[in-house]
N, C-alpha and C positions, 0 to 999 in steps of 0.2 A: 354808132356806140347804143351799147341797150344794157341796162340793169337789171338783170335778170332776177327774178324769184322761184330758190330753188329750198325755197322749204317740203314741196311736195312731191322734188326730186330725192333730197334727202330722206325723206321716211318712205318714199317705194327702196333706196337702195337696204335699207332696214329692214323692210318686210322681205328681201331678194335674198339678205344673206340668210336670214332665218330658212328659209325655203330653203334654199342653198344648203346648211347646216340638215337639215331634216332630212335631204334625200341622200346626202354620203354617209349620214348616219344608216338610213334603215335599208337601204335597198342595193343589192349587189350588184353590180355591174357588169355582167358578165356576158349578157346574150345582146345581141347587136341593137335591138331597141333602145336598150338603157343604154347604150353607149351614145346614140343619139341627142337623145335625153339630157344625158349628161355635158355633151357638146353645144346644144342649145343651151342648155345652165349657162355655161360657163359662160359662152359668145355674150349671151344678157347680162351676168356681170360685167363684161365688160366692158359692153357697150353703155352702160350707163354709171360705169366710173370714170371711163374717157371723158363724157358727156359732162361727168361734175369736174373735173379736172380741166377739159377745157374753159369751162362757162369758168370758173374762177380765174385761171390765167389770165383770160380776156374779157372779165369786169372790172374794165376801166383801163387805167396807164400800162401800160408793159415798159420792161425795163430792155434794154437793145440785147441784155444777155438772153434771154429766156425770149425774145421773138424767133429765134427757129426753133425754140422745145412748143412754144405754143403753136406754130404752123405745123409742128408735127402729131403732135396731141391732139389736133383739132381735125385734118385728116382721117389719124384710125378711125375717130369717133365719126367720120363720115362716111367709112368704111365697112365699121360695125354695126351702125343703124338696122337697114337693112336686113346684114347676115342674118340677123334674127329671125324674120320672116321667112329666108329661104330654108333655115333647120329646120321651121314649124309646119314649111310644106315636106320636108324630105321625110319628118316624122313621119304626118299625117300618108304620103305614100306609102313607107313601110309597114304599117299597118294595115292598112286597106289594101294591097298589092302581093304583096309576099306573104307566103306561108312561112316557111321556113327560117327561124331566127337569125342564125349566122349566116345565112345567103349573102355574098359580097353586092354590094350595093352601088359602089359605085357607075357602072356599065353601064345599069339601065335606068340609072337618076341621070345620070350626066345633062341629060336638055334642060333639066330644071336651075341647073347653074351657069347656062349660055346667059341669060341677064345678066347677069350678078357680077359674073368676069366682062362681062362687057362695059357695064356699070364703073367695075375697080379700075379697069385701062381709062376709064373717062375721067375719074376721078386723082389718078395718080397724073395724068396730063395736066385738068386746068387746076388743080392744087395752083401751082408753079405760078401761071396765068393769070391768077386771084379770079377767076369764072366763078366757081364758087364762095368765098368769102378774102375779106383780106384783113390782115391785121396789121397794126400800125404803132408806133411810139404814144401820140397823141391819145387815139381816139379807142385804139382795144379793136373789137371784132366788130367788122363791116360785112353786112351780106353781100354776096355777088350776083350779079344775073341770073347764074344759073344754082342760086341757094336752094332750088325747088327740086333740084334733080333727085335728089332721096326719097322724097312723094311722092316723083313720077316712077321710080323702081318700082316702090312701094305698093304704086297701083297699080304694076303689071302682076306683081304677085299676089296681089289679092283679088284681081280677077281666073291667075291660073286655079286660084285657092274659092272662086265660084265655082270653077268649073268641076273641082275637085269634089266639090260640095255634089251639086248639080248629078255625079255619078254615085255620090253614094246613097243619096238620097231614091236614086232609083235603082240600086241594087240589093238584096236581098238580106243584107246584115244591118247595115244603116251604123256602122261601125265608131266613125268619127265626125256624123254629120252633129252630133250637140257641138264638139268642141270646132267644129268651121263655123257654125253662128254664132254663138257665143265671139270667138278670137275678129271674126269679118265685123260684127258691129261692133265692136271693141276700138277695131283699130281705126274705120271710118269717122265714131264719135273723137278720138285722139287728133289724127288729121285736125279733122275740123276747128280743134280746140288749138289748137296748133295754131292753124292759119289765122283765127280771129285775135285771137292773145297771143302777140308774137314772144311777151317779155317773159311767157308763164312756160318755159320747158315739162313737155310731158315724155318726154322720152323712157326715163324710169320708170315714171308708172303707166304708161301703154305696154313694156319688156315685164314688168311688176306682174301684170293682168295677165298675160298672153302666157306667162311663166307659174302662175295661182292656177290657169285653167289648164294645163297642160299636167301639173300638178297632181291638180283633183281626178283628171283623170287614168295620172300613173296608178292611184292609190286605189283605181276602181277596178283596172286594169289587174293590182299583183294580188285581190279580192280573189279571182277568177282565173289566174293562170298560178301553171308551178314554175317553183324557182330555177329549178334544175333544168330542166328540157323546154323551157318555151311556150308546151303545151298550156292549153285549157283545164284546170282543174275538176276534182270530183264536184264541190262545191257547182262548180258552172254545171255539169252535168247533171244535177239537182234540179237546178233552175230551168235546163234543156228539156229534160224528162218532163217536168211536172208540164210544163207548158203545153206540150204536145199531147200533155195527158187531156189537157183540159181541153183543148182542139179537138178531142175525138179522134186523129189524125194517127194511124196505124204506124209503127216503125219496129225496124229489128235493132238491139242492142249488142257487141261483140263484146268481146274481152278476150284479152290476148295476154298471158301471163310465160314468162319464164321460168321453167323447171329448174331448180336447182341451181336459183341463181349465185345463191350466198358462197358455193363453190368459185365463183370466177373473184366476187369481194375475196376471199379465205387467199387464193394463190395468186392475186395480179397486185390486190390493192386495192382499195374504196375509191382513188381518183379515179382508174382504168375501170371501176364498176360504174361508175357516174358516167362517162365516156360510151360505157357499152350502153345504156339507158337512152343519152341523150341520140345515138344510132338506131337505136330503135323506134324512137318517136319521128327520126328523119324517114327511116324506111316508112311508117305508117301515113308519115304527109306525101309522099310521093307517090303515093296510092291513091289516097284518099284525099277531101277537102281540111284542110285548115280547121274551119269551126266543128266539124266532126271526127277528129280525134282528140283524146283528152287522157290524161296521166291520172289514170284508176286509183295509183298509188302501191308503194313500193315496186316492187316488181312486174306489174299487172298495167298496160293500157287497153280503152277503150274506144270504141268504136260507135258512132248515133247515125244508122241509115232510115232515110224515108224511103228509100226505094232499093230492088235488087241489087245486088252487084258480086261480083266473084270474088271474093276475098282470098280466095286457096292460091289466086292471083301474089298477094304482099306472103303468104305464108310460104309459098317456092321461094323467092326473098330470101328467107328468114335459114330458109338450108343451106345459106353460101355464109361462109366463115366471114368473120368483121376482122381488120384489121387495125390495130393501136397499138403503137411505140413500138413496129416492128414483131408486134405479137399476132399472134392466128388464133385469134377466139370464134369459137364454135358455142351458138345458145341452141337450148332446143325451147320449144313454144308450142303453148298447147291451149287451145281458145272452146269458147263456148258460144254460144247465140242461145239470146231469148228474144219470143215477137212481143210484141203490145198487139191488143188483150190476150191473144189464147194465153199467157204466160202469169199472165198479172193484170189486174186494175190498177194499181199502185204503186207508186216508185218506189217504195219499199217491198212489195211482195216482187217487184222486179230483180230490184236487187239480192234480194234473199235467194230466186232461184237462180239467179248465174253466179253470186257465190258458191253454192251449195254446188253448181257442175262445173265450177276450178276447183274445188275442193279433191270432187268425185277424179277429173281429170289425172290430180296432179298425185294420187293417191292409188289410181291404178298402175299395174305390176307389170302390164301387158303392153307397155303404152303406148296406150289411146291418145287421140292427137285431139282429137273434134268431138265436139258433146252438144248435140242438138236435140233434144228429147222432153217431150211435155209431162212423163213420166217425174221426171224431177221434182217436181212440183209436186205432185198429188204424193212420191214420197217426203217434199221434206212438208208441207200438210202432216201427215200421216205422225215423222217424226216430232213435231212440237204440238200435237195433238198429245201425244204418246205422252211429251215431259207432263205435260198439264195433266193428264192422269192419273200420272204418278204419285206427283207431289202433291197431288189432292189425297190419293188413295196411304201414301204416307200419312199424312197428316190425320185421315178422318177414320184410321185403318180399316180401309177397304181389302185387304187382302187376308186370306184362306190359303191353306194347306190340306194339301192332298199328301196322301203315303201311300206307297208302293211297297208290299212287305217283302221281305226276302229269307228265301227257305232254302234250310236249310237240311239235306237226304241223309245224313247221317243220323240226326236227329227226329227227324222227320217232322219240324212243325216252324212256324216262320220263326226266326232271330233274333230280327233287326229290322229295319226299317228307312227309308230315302223319303225325303220329305220335299216334295215340289209347290212352288208359290205357283198360285194363280190370284189373277187382281180380277173385280166385281168391274162390270161394263156400266154405261150408264144404262144401258136395257136390263139388265141382270143377267145375261151371260155371263159367263167366267171367259178372262182373255188367258191364253197362254205362253207361257217364259218364250217362246219364240218369236211373239208376238213387241215383247219390251225391255227381256234381259239384254239384247244389243245396246237398245238405247241407254238405258241403267246407267252398265259401263262407262257410255261414251261422259255419261254427261257425272260421273261421280253418286249417280243416285243410287248405283246397285252397295253401298257400304251401309246407308242407312235401312235397303233393302234387306241384307242380311240379318244384321240386326234384329230387325223387327219378325224377321222368321225366326230367330233364333230364340224372340223368346215367346212366340208361340207354340213350338216344339218343347219347349223348357213348359208352358203352361199345360201343353196336353201331356206332358210326360207327367208333370206331378197328377190328374187324374188318374189315369193309368197304375201311379205308384196308391195312389188311397184308396184306389176304389179296389185295388187285387184286380185289374183288368191281365186276361193276356195267361201265356202258359210261364213254366218257372225260367226256359231258357228265353225267353225273349229278353233283350241285353240294351239294345241302345238304338237309337236313329242319327243318321247321318244329312251333313248339310253340307252344303257345297258355300267355299269360303273362296272370292274371285281375290288377282292378285294385288286390288285396290286393299282391301280388306286389311292385306299385312303392313301398307305404309301409311294406315290410320292410326294417328297419334291416341297410344293406352291404348289398344287394342286387346292386350290380354286383359287388361285390370275391365273394361267396358264386358268383357263377355263373361268374366268370372263374376260381372256386379250384378247380370241377368241371371245367372245360374244359383248364385245366392239366395235372391228371391225366391225364387222357387224352388231349394233346397233340393236340388240337382248335382246328381256326381258326375264331374267331366267326365269317369270311364261310360254314361251315356249319349255321352255326344261323339261321333264321328265324324270329324272336319274331313270333308274331300277337296281336294285343290287337281289342280290338270298340271301337264307337262310345260305349258303355256306362263302357269308361275313363276315357273324358274327362269326362266330368259333372261331378266334382271336382276343385280341381289342375290343370285341363288345362295350366297354365305348369308347373308339376312334372315333369309326368308330360314334357312337351315338354323340358324341360330334359336327364332323363336319357336319354328316345331318343337325342337331341344325343351325349352323350356315349358312351352304347353304338353307334350307329351309327359315330361317330369312331373305336372302336375294329375296327369291323369286322361288325359285327351289321348282319343285313337287315330289316326289320321289313314286316309285311304287315298292311293295314286287313282282317280277317275278317267277315264279312255284310255286307257293302254290301248294302244295298235291306231292311234286316230296321230297325228301330222309326225312327232319326234320320234316315238318311243323308245327313249336312250334304256339299254339294258342298265348305265352308268346310273341311272336315278334308282337304280333297286337297292342299289350299294352304298351311294352316299347319304341319302338319306333317312330317317325315321320313320320311315310307314309299315302299318302293320296290315295291310289291304292291300292286292293289286285289285282292282275292277278291269276286266280287258271288256274292251266296246263291242258291239255286236256286229262293225262293221268286218272285224278282224275273224267275229267266229265266221259268217257270212262268207267269208274268201276262203276257208280252209275247210268249209263244212263239206264233205262232199265226195273229197277222192282221198285212199288210203296212204299217200305220198304227205300229202297234206294235214292228215290227222296225226302224224308222226310227229311233222315241226311242231303240232300242238301240240301232244303231250310234252316234248322234250320242251318248251315253253314253259309250260305248268309246273312244271319238272323243277324246271331250273327258279323259277320267282319260287317254290314251297323251299328250296334248298338252303335260301338265305331265309326260312322262316317268316316268311310273308301268307297271308291266309289266299286263295283268287275266287274273286267274285265273279261271276261273270254273267252282265247282263245280254238284253235283251231274247231269250229265252221263249219264242212263242208256239214250237211243234214238241212234241215229245223226242221227236228222231231227234232234236236239238237239243235235248235237256240228257239224251243217255249219249250223245256223243260225247260231252263234256264232263257227262260220270265216266265214262270210258277214259276218259283224258285228266282225271284225278282232280278236279273242278272241287271246289269246298260249297262255294254260297253258291244260291240263282235266284237271280230276275227277271223277274217280265210277263209277259200279258198270260203264258201258259200257265204262271199262278197266278196273278190277281194284274189287275190294272192300275193304276191310283186311285186312289178311294177316298172323302171325306173322311171327316176323323170320326165320325159316328158308325160306321162303316170299317172304320181300321177296326174298332173295339173289337166286333162282331167276330173280325178276320183272325185276330191274334189272342 
């Protein structure tokens, strides 16, 4: 009969409960690894629970009514103690061997259970024969001749654990080695303590230590894995990329992105969308090593390769439909590649390059699927450098305006001009709009830039007025207002504030818009144009003949001037049939009380052609190139 010391066991039991509560509260047990962990935790909890119940029931005399119950509880305790070690090894093998998180493991891992199955049969046979233990009414619990059977079976599994440790140490990943080392050490120590101090039960503390080791490992994994797909996450990708860069090891980074994946969520629901993402992860894991596949974010996945591989194989798999819940789902995949060190020397350089590549592919309207282009890096650097230059130029007034005068054949003089902005470069050379306007529009900086140009134009107009420069017919300067300008809060008030500062009449400012401005919220923009026209502003439709060329615009909007683009002039110039069409077009514009301005006149024949067609105003190199303000004052 034993008088057990259960203080350590109860303390361990309380800690184990706290760990279990934390696990079930913080972790979603959808993947197979977490299901194995959940099973392990529950078995460890039951093992300690039945150990405590058994010890309390057999610690002293036993009543006749509880004798059979004591036998049953103690037998279950003997069955559960080695079971913890078994599932610990199952967890370790699952992590180190199998890539797919939801792959059935019963068949490949069945050999691990063979020693334990033999042990279970032995316990079921040995308990009635009192080989493991005896429980009497007078003396309580008494050890049997095969009392150390649990230690033997645990020893067998410790050998299996040691073999698993060696194989992991000699692998490239060493994923589970620290866990195995810690568990082996703790288990051996607790077995020795149990043998040397029989009255001290250490089952609880041994199980609790094993669970804590697993728990810390799970927390570490959760920081580096994606909860939905079970793949390694972007944080882990960053660490692996930085590690390869530190070792000066060349590698290629691929990112696969699902084009229009939001349509899957909208049509089939988020649950099916999540399952599609899981299937995509499985397709990638079937083709590449699990440790090279990452959930990059959203509908994007990354592959990190240190050797050349044929990724077109996996791309072909994506061409096949995915069958989920009797629904056939087709996905469209685009992918890009960047190499270290060719595309960049830091993690951020490579990520910026791959993100820019994927963005380019998704915006491509021609269905391009793959992008591997070093010029992406150059374009990206140019874009970011230009953004910095734009911000600096706006801050330090480094924009200047050139003016291209507009000629009236009827009056025989320049009657207005177009303001064309330039940016001063670091080397003193001018940077032309073609290099920065698109970037300014993409970043929204074009709004501030337009106000800056308007301020310069009003300042120059004030000088022209104050010094009586130019002929009596010179009336206005036109400025291009981009689409974003009309959606800037208090746009009209801001424009009027600038004009009032220089005492410029609104009629002296012609606002150029393009048909692209009217793609969205045309009614809203039309309303703003009406308000500004009422204040005296004049509106020009720029680039007529490019893109849409919708004649209904001439009727719907409060326009004063239609500026016909040079491309339309070149397409009709030279043939009598096209000349007739051009004449009718000009007549149609003038019939709705709009003036016609033709731009891009570079030759005398072009000017004469436009005169015959009935054009009112002319702009182009034939008359004058865009010139600085000082030269412009001389021209007018």
